[in-house]
N, C-alpha and C positions, 0 to 999 in steps of 0.2 A: 504494500500500500504506500502511496505517496500523496501528499497534499499538493494541489495546484491552486494557483491564484488567477482569477479572471478579473481584469480591470477594464474600465471604460473611461475614456478621456472626453471631456466636454469643456466648452468655454461658457462662462457665465457672464452675462451682460446685466448691468443694473437696471436698465430700461431699454425699450425699443430704440430710443434715440441714439444709443451707443453703437447700434449695429452698423456695419458697412452699408453704404447707400443701396446697393443691389439687394441685400438681405432685408433692409428696412422696407423697400418698395414691395418686395414679395410678401413680407408680413402684413403690410397694409392691405394687400389684396386678400389675404387670409381673414383679416379683421372684417373687411367689407363682405366677404362670403359668409362669415359667421353671423352677421347682422340679418342675413336672409334665411337663416336656418329655420327649419320647422320643428320646434321643440315644445309643443303645448303640454306635454306630460311631465317631463323632467325639469323643464325650464332651464336646461343646460344646453347652450348653443356652442357649436364648434364650427370653425371654418378652416379650410386647408387650401393652399395654393402651391402648385407644382411648377417649377421652372424646367422646361425641356431643353434639350440640346439645340433644337432648331429655333429657340428664342420664344416660343409660345409659352403662355402661362395658362394652366388649366386649374379651375377652382372646383371645390366641392364643399358642401355643408351637411350637417347631420339632418336626417329626415326620419322623424319618429312616426309611430303608428300605434293605434290603440292596442293592437296585438303586438306587444313589445318586441318579440324576436323578428318581426317583419321590418323594423326600422333599419337604418344604415348609418354608419359613422361617416364623418366628413372626409377622412383620409381615404377610405375605400371608394367613396363616391368619386373623388378626384382622380385617384389612380386608375380606376376602371374606365373613367371617361377619357383619360389620356391614352390608355390602351386601345380604346375604341376609335378615337379620333386620329391618333398618331401612332399606329402600330410600329414597333421597332425603333421608335425614337427614344433615346436615352433620357432619363431623369437626372437632372443635376442637383436639385434640392427641393425640399418641401418645407413650407412654413405652416404652422398650426397655431391657432388662437382659440381660447375657450372663455366663455362668460356664463353667468347665471343671472336670471332676473330675480332670484331669491337672496343671493349673497354675493359679495364682491369676491371674484376669483383673482387673487393677487400673488399667486405662485404659479410657476410653469406647469402646464398640463401636457404630458407626453401622450403618445398614441396608446390606446388600449392593447391588450394582448392579441386580439384577433387582427387588429390593424397592423401591429408589428409583424405578425406572421405574413400577412398579405404583402406588405411593403417589402419584407425581406425577399420574397419570391422574385419581385421585380429587380431588386438590387443584385441578387445572385444571377438571374437570367441575363442581365445586361453586362455582367462581369466588370462592373464599375461601381464603386460606392457613390452614394449621394448624401448630401448634407441634410440633417434634420434640425429644424429651428422651431422651438416651441415656447409658448408663453400662456399666461392666463389672459385676463382682460387688461391688467396693468401690472407693472412691476418687472421682476427679473425675467430674462430670456435665456434659454439654454440652447447651445448649438453643438451638435456632434458632426463628425466628418463622415459617419456611416450609420445607416440604420442598424446594421449588425452589432454595433456597439451597445444598442439598447436591447438586444436579444441574444445574449450568449447561449451557446449550445443550441443554435437554431435547427429546425427541422426543414429539410429541403428534398428535392427530387432524388438526390443521391441515395436516400434510404429506401426508395421504392423499387 
């Protein structure tokens, strides 16, 4: 037996205004998408914006349903839309922002487990990491250089 250590590296920004301009603009698109989310049950809105290698930005937001499992997260809405509109075009980065109409979300909100798995499949398939930038409504922003840094011991097609 031997112990192993798994680490993840991220950059923490105090506010969105500290982000490099391109990242700030992408996050602003995620915030705008978040404001159009359909979240009448949880009151928790999420927006995502993907920057593609061809320069296009694809957005998504969470879409809830009274039959809860039928809803969909912002990250998966965005990445599947990117796959449908621009098949084979690499993803360079994704920005994610979350807010609540019940309470102030003032800490970074990363992708849920299902979204991490879905996003990892795209990162693995394109054989190139993409940055993940996430925040709440206000406050700190976290940036990683790869989705896989958020999902150690990931499951992929090599196991099938």
